[in-house]
N, C-alpha and C positions, 0 to 999 in steps of 0.2 A: 618957446618950447615947441618941438615938432609935433605935428598932429599924426597920430596913428589911427588907422582904420579899426584896429582891434582894441578892445578894452583891456585894462590891466589883468583881468581874470582870464581873458583869452590868451594874452601873452604868457601868463604864468603856466597855462596848460601847454602851450607850444614849447616852452623851454623846460618843462618838467620840474619846476620849482614853485610850490604853492606860495601865494601872496603872503601868508603868515610867516614864511621863512625868508622873506626879502629883507626886513630890517636887520642891519648888521652884516649883510652878505652882498654889499653893493657891487664889488668887483665880479663875483661869481655871476650875478644877475646880468651885468653888462656883458661879460664874456659869453654867456649862454645866448643872449639876444643876438650877438653878432654871429656866433657859431650856428645858430638855428635859422638864420636868415631873416629875423624880424626887422633888422635894419643893417645897413652897410656901415663900415667904419672899423675902428680899432678900440678895444677895451683898454683903458689906461688906469693906472693906480697912482694916487697922490694924496694930497691933504685937502680937506674941506676948510675953506677960509670964509665961508658965508655965514649968515646968521643962523642961530640955533634957537628954536622956540623952547620956552620953559616947559618942562614936563616931557620933552622928547627923549628918546633913547640916549642921546648924546649930550644932553643939557649940562651935565656936570663934568665933562671931559675937556681938558685944556687943549689937547691935540687930537684931531679926528682924522683917521685915515679914511679914504673914500675912493670909489671906483666909478667911472662913467665911460661914455663912448664919444669918440671924436671921429667925424666922417670927412674931415678936410674943410668943411664949411661950418658945420653946426657942432654944438656940444649937446649930447643927449644924456640926460641924467634920470634914469628910470626909478631911482630910489630917493630923489630929492624930497619927496613928501615926508620922509622919515624925519628930516631936520625941521620940518614945519609942524610936526605933530599933527599931520592931516591924514585923511584917507588917501589911498593910492589913486593917482590920476594919470 
């Protein structure tokens, strides 16, 4: 995972979307991060195929749409923590 100099709270302030609104809005978060210059790349929309922790927002869904950022070299997933049922990182 790429290291950002700014905390999730700082990034939320920069993009104008509070952290409590990030779960379930992955593409919007990815898009705003690119638009606001938090990171370079392209926001993409697809399907989450990774593990989903019990008790997470998506734990009972068989198909999960998801958005992330691709910068040509890395995949940046600002809302991955939602699938892990973890705090933002």
